[in-house]
Residue, then its C-alpha position, 0 to 999 in steps of 0.5 A: m363116104a364120097d365126100r371123105s374120099t374127095l377130101a382125101r384125094t384133093p391134097i394128094g392130087r395137088r401135090p405133084g404139081r406143087y412139087v414140080l413147080r418147086l423143082v422148076v423154080t429151084a433148078y432155075l435159081f440154081f443154074l441162073v444164080a447159085w451155079p455161076l457164083y459157085l464157079v467164080g468161087r471155085n476158080t478163085f480158090a483153085d490155087g488156094f488163097a494165092s489169087l486172092a492174096d495177089v489181088l489184095t496186095d496189088p496197089d492198082v486193084v486196092h485203089a479200084l476197090r477203094l474207089t468202088v466203095v466210095i462211089a457206091v456209098t456216095a450213090v447209096v446215100i444220095n439215092t436213100v435221101f432222094g428215094v425216101g423223099i420221092s416215096l413220100l411225095l408219090v404216096r402222100y401227095h396228089f399233084p399234076g404229072k404224078r403218073a409221068l414222074n412215076v414212069l420216069l423213075d422206072m427208066p433206069l431199069s429199062v434203059s441200057p447203062i451204056v446209053v446212060g453213060l453216053a447221055l451223061v457225056l452229051v450233057y456234061g462232056g468237056r467239049d461238046g456237052w451242054f454244061g461241060p465247058t461251063l463247068e470246066a471253066a469253073g474248075l469242075q470236071i464231071i466226065f472222066a472223073v469221079p463226079g461223073m462216075v457217081l452220077a452214072t451210079v446214082f442213075v442206074a440205082l435210082p429206083l431201088v429204094i423208091r420201089e421198096v419204100v412206096p409199098v410200105l407207105q401205101e400199106l401203112g396209111d397216114e392215120q398215125e401221121q395225122a394223129a401226131r400232127s393233131l397233137g402238135a408234132n411238126a413235119l420233122q418230128t412226125f417223120r422221125r418218130i412215126t414214119l421212119p420207124s415204120i418204113k425202116w425195113g423197106v429203107i434197109y432193103g432198098v439200101v442193100l439192093s442199091l449198094a449191090r447194084s452200085l458195086g456191080e455197075f459196069g456199062a455206064v461207069k465205063v463210058v464216063s470214067g475213061n478207065v484210067l489205071g490208078e485214077t478212075r478204074t473201078s473194080t468191075l473194070v478191073v475184072e474186065e481188064k484182067y480177063l481180057n489180058f488173060d489174067k483169069a485168076g485175078a478176074y475171078a478173085t476180084a469178081f469174088l470179092l464183089a459178089l461176097v460183099a453183096v451176098a454178105c449184105i443180104i445175109v446180114v439183113s436177113v439175120l437182123r430182121p425181126k422174126e415177126e416181119r420175116 
């Protein structure tokens, strides 16, 4: 009887702590994520669709949104190709300096974006940069132009694909790849038929995170862009500019569009993911 009562009391004794933990986590996410996003959406539609319509018909804002998408997509493509390659290098090969490389890959997550932008100016700036005068003499302007904005965005989103793909590769192992090579498959065939299908969801999640981070980048891009209206002003800079100029409705509407794209990407991936992998 004592054993039965102990077994009966054990789950009940654990329930309060479990429910409290769930409540704390839910409240934390609600006040940190859900509530601020809700307020942005509510303020966006406070006057109906007027604010959103004004933003979508403003040529400068439309140019900023288009430029943001171009920069984000370019950065995501670069980081995806680079990220998958570096992930394979870190997991499948042993070489001197591997730990140092692994640490360097996390630097974009710890360094302030403002510092990143300043560092890019010091390296690629037109007057005092190390490579800036040489590049400008060759007709290439990096800083205060789109290439510099792409570089800044690539840097801040660099680790996201890598940190999603590396654990998948480690769990996968290399037995299937070795078997494919023993049957005569070359490196490209092995990657295309064995490795890539196995890591595709890790790559997709990394791409979504990288896209969301790239769309929302502000600090580094502001330093290297020059914030020129109609030329190098991105949508995040539009949000700041409108808010500082007391056009809060336009700032909320632009911020809402950025948040909407990021949330939509996450929802689409969650819906399309196979049930057995959820």
